[in-house]
N, C-alpha and C positions, 0 to 999 in steps of 0.2 A: 408411532411413534420413530421419529428418526434418531440415531442414537451417534451422538459426537465424542469424539474423542480431543480433546483439550492439549496442546501441546505449549509448554510453559506456564502451565495455569495455574503455577503459582508467582508470576506477576503479577505488573498492575493490570496489562492488557487481558492475559489470563482469568484472575478474579472478575474484573467488567462481562466477560465472554457467561461465567459462570453465575455470575448475578444477571444477566439478558436473559442466558434461556432459563432459568429458574422464574421464569415471569408468560411462559411460554408454554403450550401446550401441544404445539408439533415435533416441540425436539426434545433430549434429554443429554445430557451428563452420563455417559456412563462409565470415562476412567479417566483421566491426567497423564502427561507423561513432565518431568520436572524432575533437575537435579533435585534439588530439596524437595525430597518426599515425608517429611514432617509440616503437616499438616489438618488445617479442621472440616477438611470435606468432607463427606460422606460416604464420597467414592472411591475405590483405591489409586496413586499413585504412582508411578512405576521411575525411575531412573534413568530408564530408554522404552523405549521404540519396539525393542525386540523383544523385548520381557513382558509385553505388552499382553493379558492373558482373554482380554474383551475382543470382539469383533464387530467393532464398530462402523457404522454407515458411512462414517466420513471425518474428515481428521481436519482441525484448524489448527495451523501454527502460527503464532507467537512469541517462539524464544529467541534463536540467536540464526546468522547465517553459518554455522561451525555444526550446528543440527540437520543442513540441508541433504547431503547424498544420507543416512538412515533413514529420510523420510521419503526421500524419492526410490529408495529402495525397495522399502516396504510399499510404496503404492504401486510398484514394477508386480511384485511378485506375489501380493493379495489382490492386487486391483481396486483396493480401496479407493477413492479421490480425496485430494488435499489441498487442504485451500490455504495458499504461500503468500501468511498478508507478516511477514516479517519484512525489515526491512534493512538499507544495508547491503545485500549480493553484490557482488564482483559481476565481470561480465563474463569470467569464465564462469561463474554460480549460473547465469542464467543462460551462455551455455547447456549445461547441463540439462534446466530446466526442459528447456525447450529439446531437449533429444528427449528426455524420460516421458513427456508429452507424449510423444508417440505411441507409447503403450498404455498411458497410466491420463488419467482425465485434470486436469489440474487446474486449479484457478489461482492466476498473481496478477495483484495490484499493488501498486506503491500509498494508493488510499483504499480505505471501501468506503469512505464519505460519498453521499449523494449526492448533495453538494458542493462537494469540488468535481464532481463529472460536470455539474451544471458552469466551473467557473471556468472550465478546458475548452467547454465547447461554445462560450462565450468568447475567451480566448481565441480560440483557432477562429471565431467569425473577426472580433477586430483586428488581429494582422492582415486577415486576407481584404479587409476591405481599407487600411493604414497602410498598409504594402511600408514601402520604404522612408515612406513622410514624416514613421512616428518612431519615437527612442522608445524602448521595449527594457524593462527592467522587473526584476522577481527576487522581492523578498519575502523571508519567509521567517516565523519565528518559534523557537520551541521553548521546552524546560531546560532546565542546566544540567539536566541529565543524559541527552538526547547525544548520543556518541559520534551517528556519520553528518555533514554537514558538507556540500546545502543536503537538505532532503529530496527520500524519493520523488515526494509529491512535485520539489521545484522542478528536482532532472526531465520529471514527466510534462508538465505543464512546456520548458523550453522547448521540448520534442517536439507536444502536437505543436505551437509557432515556429518551427523551426520548416515543417514539415507542411507549413502557410506562405509561406515568405520567400521571392524568386527578385538578384538570389538567395542561398538560404543565409541566414544570419544566424551566429554564432554564440553560446555560450561564453563569458569572460568576469574569473572568475576574482579573477587581486587588482585592481589598476594600482597601487599608492607605488607598487615598484616601477611603475612605467608614468611616465612622463611626455603627454598627448595629449593629441584630440578625440573624442570621443568619433569611433566610428559606426559608420549606418547599420554596420551589419553585425552591431555585437546586442546582445542578451544580458545585461549586466545584473549577476549572480549574489542578494545580500541574504544571510542567513548570520541569525540574531540568537544566542544562547543566557536563557535567564528563567532565574525564579522556576513557575509550576506554568508554563505557558503551554496551554494543550496543542495545540495548532494555530499557528495562523498566517494564510497567503496571498500576497498581494500580488496583481500584476498591473505595472503601472505604462501606461502607454502616452509619452508626453511630446507631444505636437508644439508650433507655432502659436503662441498667446492661448493654447489650452493642452488641458491634461484629460487623460478619462482611465479610474482605477477600480481594475474588477476587485471584490475583495470574498475572500473567508473567513471564518476565525469559528474553529473549535473550541466550546463550552466544555467538555466532558470527552473524557472517553467514549463513552456510552454510543455518541454516532458512528466510530467506527464495529464496537461490538456489535450492531444493531445490524450496518454494511456486512460483515461476517458472515455471521451466524445468517443472514438471510441468500450469502455466496454461498453458504453450505447445501442450503436446501436443495437451491438453486443446481446443483452439480451432483447430487446424487440420482445415480440411473443415466448419467452423459459420457455418449463412448471416450476416449481415448484421445484429449485436446488440450492447447493450453487455452482457455479460456478467462477474459477478463470485466470489467464494470461495463463497460457496453453490452457483451454477450446476455449481461442482469439483465440490462434494462432493458433492452431489444425485446426479450421477453414477459418482462415486468409492463409495457407502455399499454 
């Protein structure tokens, strides 16, 4: 039985993880980490990973970018693998993650959904086939509590498309201040925040007299919880390295 610690356990994603794990017989939650330690969970919750008394096999993090330092220190000091599912990291923090992965097994992805991975693959293929004959726009929608914009997933999609285009395209986040025609090398990035939208990403390829749309809609946070647990079980026993969803999907093929 794989023992999992959840960082950010009292948040919405943390609670989804607890519910998801409770339905499985190959893993369990041994403890949680959260600033809010008052909870109705049957396992202990600590306000710091340094205070954790249990020895989990793996940690899943859905907390806040400010918690990254303590998570990486813990992973490197104990050899415990960590699934970093939090979004909103800075470029400097990504550099920290890459450096820490030399001595600890880390899993990082902007989106833990298998469906998003398929959207990525289809978008890469479409970009390679359509080249610069089609304009590309990325539209992402999330709930009104999401802080970062554009979403990490939208940025991941843009990076995947850029890798397939020659000359490489570049993201454009705001057109209202520039009065000029659209350049062929642009990837328009659009963020919508409202209500309780879980997550929606659409890639629009607009060409002469035709449009192609590739879209993924998450109906609940459960899809991300399932993917995170699968990533955690995959990571246990792996050597130090920075893993992502492509590694997980390759092993399950």
